[in-house]
C-alpha positions as CSV (number, residue, x, y, z in Angstrom):
1,M,42.6,-10.7,-52.4
2,K,39.1,-9.8,-53.8
3,K,37.6,-11.3,-50.7
4,I,39.7,-9.1,-48.4
5,S,38.8,-6.0,-50.4
6,L,35.1,-6.9,-50.2
7,I,35.3,-7.3,-46.4
8,A,37.1,-3.9,-46.1
9,L,34.5,-2.3,-48.3
10,L,31.7,-3.7,-46.2
11,T,33.4,-2.5,-43.0
12,L,33.7,1.0,-44.3
13,F,30.1,1.0,-45.4
14,V,28.9,-0.1,-41.9
15,M,31.1,2.6,-40.3
16,Y,29.7,5.2,-42.6
17,T,26.1,4.2,-41.9
18,Q,26.7,4.3,-38.2
19,A,28.2,7.7,-38.5
20,Q,25.2,8.9,-40.4
21,Q,22.9,7.7,-37.6
22,V,24.7,9.6,-34.8
23,D,22.6,12.7,-33.9
24,L,25.0,15.5,-33.6
25,R,22.4,18.1,-32.7
26,R,23.0,20.0,-29.5
27,K,20.2,19.3,-27.0
28,I,18.8,20.2,-23.6
29,E,16.8,17.7,-21.6
30,V,14.4,18.9,-18.9
31,T,11.3,17.8,-16.8
32,G,8.3,19.8,-16.0
33,T,5.8,19.2,-13.1
34,A,2.3,20.5,-12.5
35,E,0.1,19.9,-9.4
36,L,-3.5,20.5,-8.4
37,E,-5.7,19.8,-5.4
38,V,-9.3,18.9,-6.0
39,T,-12.2,18.1,-3.7
40,P,-13.8,14.6,-4.2
41,D,-17.3,15.0,-5.5
42,I,-18.1,11.2,-5.5
43,I,-18.0,9.8,-2.0
44,Y,-19.3,6.4,-0.9
45,I,-20.4,6.2,2.7
46,S,-20.8,2.9,4.5
47,I,-23.4,2.9,7.3
48,S,-24.3,-0.1,9.5
49,L,-27.4,-0.3,11.6
50,K,-28.1,-2.8,14.4
51,E,-31.2,-3.8,16.2
52,Y,-31.2,-3.1,19.9
53,M,-33.3,-3.7,23.0
54,D,-35.2,-0.7,24.4
55,G,-36.1,-2.3,27.7
56,K,-37.9,-5.5,26.8
57,K,-38.9,-4.2,23.4
58,K,-36.7,-4.8,20.4
59,V,-36.2,-1.9,17.9
60,G,-36.2,-3.8,14.6
61,I,-34.0,-3.3,11.6
62,E,-37.0,-2.4,9.5
63,T,-37.8,0.6,11.8
64,L,-34.1,1.7,11.7
65,E,-34.0,1.3,7.9
66,R,-37.1,3.4,7.3
67,A,-35.6,6.2,9.4
68,L,-32.4,6.0,7.4
69,Q,-34.3,6.0,4.1
70,T,-36.3,9.1,5.2
71,A,-33.0,10.8,6.2
72,V,-31.5,10.0,2.8
73,L,-34.4,11.6,0.9
74,K,-34.6,14.5,3.3
75,V,-31.0,15.6,2.5
76,G,-31.6,15.3,-1.2
77,I,-29.8,12.1,-2.0
78,P,-31.4,10.2,-4.9
79,K,-33.0,6.9,-4.1
80,E,-30.8,5.0,-6.5
81,N,-27.7,6.2,-4.5
82,F,-29.0,4.2,-1.5
83,M,-27.9,0.5,-1.6
84,V,-27.9,-2.5,0.8
85,N,-24.5,-4.0,1.2
86,D,-25.0,-6.9,3.6
87,I,-27.3,-8.4,6.2
88,A,-26.0,-10.3,9.3
89,S,-26.5,-10.9,13.0
90,Y,-24.1,-9.6,15.6
91,N,-24.7,-12.0,18.5
92,F,-24.7,-15.8,18.8
93,A,-28.5,-16.4,18.5
94,W,-28.7,-17.9,15.0
95,D,-32.5,-18.5,15.1
96,R,-34.1,-15.4,13.7
97,K,-37.3,-16.2,15.7
98,S,-35.3,-16.1,18.9
99,P,-35.9,-12.9,21.1
100,D,-32.1,-12.8,21.5
101,Y,-31.5,-12.6,17.8
102,L,-30.3,-9.1,16.9
103,A,-29.8,-8.3,13.2
104,S,-27.5,-5.8,11.6
105,K,-27.6,-4.4,8.1
106,Q,-25.0,-2.5,6.1
107,Y,-25.7,0.2,3.5
108,R,-23.7,2.0,0.9
109,I,-24.7,5.6,0.1
110,K,-23.3,7.8,-2.7
111,V,-23.0,11.5,-2.0
112,S,-21.4,14.4,-3.8
113,D,-21.0,16.6,-0.7
114,L,-19.4,15.3,2.5
115,S,-21.5,17.7,4.6
116,K,-24.5,15.5,3.8
117,W,-22.9,12.9,6.1
118,N,-23.6,14.8,9.2
119,Q,-27.1,15.8,8.0
120,L,-27.8,12.1,7.2
121,L,-26.7,10.8,10.6
122,A,-28.8,13.5,12.4
123,G,-31.9,11.6,11.1
124,V,-30.7,8.2,12.3
125,D,-31.3,6.6,15.8
126,A,-27.9,6.8,17.4
127,R,-28.6,3.7,19.5
128,G,-29.2,1.7,16.3
129,L,-26.0,3.0,14.6
130,K,-23.3,0.4,14.6
131,Y,-20.7,2.3,12.6
132,S,-20.3,4.8,9.8
133,A,-17.3,5.3,7.6
134,I,-16.1,6.5,4.2
135,E,-15.7,3.5,1.9
136,S,-14.3,5.1,-1.2
137,Y,-14.1,8.3,-3.2
138,D,-13.5,9.7,-6.6
139,Y,-13.6,13.0,-8.7
140,S,-16.0,13.2,-11.6
141,K,-13.6,15.3,-13.8
142,L,-10.5,13.4,-12.9
143,E,-9.4,12.5,-16.5
144,A,-10.0,16.0,-17.8
145,V,-7.8,17.4,-14.9
146,K,-5.1,14.8,-15.6
147,K,-4.9,15.9,-19.3
148,E,-4.7,19.6,-18.3
149,L,-2.0,18.9,-15.8
150,K,0.1,17.0,-18.4
151,T,-0.2,20.0,-20.7
152,Q,0.8,22.4,-18.0
153,A,3.7,20.1,-17.1
154,L,5.0,20.1,-20.7
155,K,4.7,24.0,-20.8
156,A,6.7,24.1,-17.6
157,A,9.4,21.9,-19.1
158,R,9.8,24.2,-22.1
159,E,9.9,27.3,-19.8
160,K,12.6,25.6,-17.8
161,A,14.6,24.8,-21.0
162,V,14.3,28.4,-22.2
163,Y,15.7,30.0,-19.1
164,L,18.4,27.4,-18.7
165,A,19.5,27.9,-22.3
166,E,19.4,31.7,-22.0
167,A,21.7,31.4,-19.0
168,V,24.5,30.1,-21.3
169,G,23.6,32.3,-24.3
170,E,21.6,29.7,-26.2
171,K,18.1,29.5,-27.7
172,V,15.7,26.7,-27.6
173,G,14.4,25.1,-30.8
174,M,11.9,22.4,-31.6
175,A,11.0,19.5,-29.3
176,L,12.9,16.3,-30.2
177,E,11.4,14.0,-27.6
178,I,8.4,14.1,-25.3
179,N,7.8,11.5,-22.7
180,E,5.2,11.1,-20.0
181,Q,6.8,10.2,-16.7
182,S,5.3,7.2,-14.9
183,N,5.1,8.8,-11.5
184,E,1.8,10.5,-12.1
185,G,0.6,11.2,-8.6
186,Y,-2.8,10.6,-7.0
187,S,-2.5,11.1,-3.2
188,Q,-5.4,9.9,-1.1
189,P,-7.3,12.4,1.0
190,M,-7.3,11.6,4.7
191,Y,-10.5,11.2,6.6
192,R,-10.7,10.9,10.4
193,T,-14.1,9.9,11.9
194,Q,-14.8,9.5,15.5
195,M,-18.3,8.5,16.4
196,A,-19.7,10.0,19.6
197,M,-16.9,12.5,19.9
198,K,-18.7,15.6,18.7
199,T,-22.2,16.5,19.8
200,D,-24.7,18.4,17.7
201,A,-25.7,21.5,19.7
202,A,-29.3,21.4,18.4
203,G,-30.3,17.8,18.7
204,G,-27.7,16.4,21.1
205,E,-27.0,13.5,18.7
206,A,-23.6,11.9,18.3
207,M,-22.0,13.2,15.1
208,P,-18.8,12.2,13.3
209,D,-15.8,14.5,13.7
210,I,-14.4,14.7,10.1
211,D,-10.9,15.8,9.2
212,F,-11.0,16.1,5.4
213,K,-8.2,16.8,2.9
214,K,-8.3,17.1,-0.8
215,I,-7.0,14.8,-3.6
216,K,-3.6,16.0,-4.8
217,L,-2.8,15.3,-8.4
218,T,0.6,15.5,-9.9
219,A,1.8,15.1,-13.5
220,Q,5.4,15.1,-14.7
221,M,6.6,15.3,-18.3
222,R,10.1,14.9,-19.8
223,A,11.2,16.7,-22.9
224,V,14.3,17.1,-25.1
225,F,14.7,20.3,-27.1
226,E,17.2,21.2,-29.8
227,L,19.5,24.1,-29.0
228,K,19.9,26.5,-31.9
């Protein structure tokens, strides 16, 4: 009999504890979103130069590289932002001493302004230019912008909670839960480059046609507020 009474007492205690843990506060759950577009200010350009034959004379990679280095300095790009990526040949003559051997060389150049791309290519021998493309990009203040967007998204969530609550005659109290949503966006800008499609009116050199879009950043926050 005592054993049965003890079990009943424990059962009542568990039920009471569970009842105490139930949050009976009235709540409203909302999400807030903030967006911003920024222009990349760290851009890595890949340029490949190739030797070529000018009649019977070979225009060597050293000559082409010197012209590229001069162009880099002329447009105000620091020397340390000019790097060699790879060296190769682009024909089937593997003997470097062979007159048929034509070398190619790839470079990686860091710029902060995409307009420098056109300025840079204007100083390069177009016949020695194998290709040029944007390799990667970034934004120097990306983390600071992300923090600001999260703050704005949370404020937007509270504003939403306030006007929704007012619509039914309620008032919003303190925040009970705040969660960062995992769908923080970072859409890639689109670049379209077409060599030899646009001609510079001054020099007649082939220039890239660039279609450039900004980085779109999105932050979303979820919040639960108490209703007074």
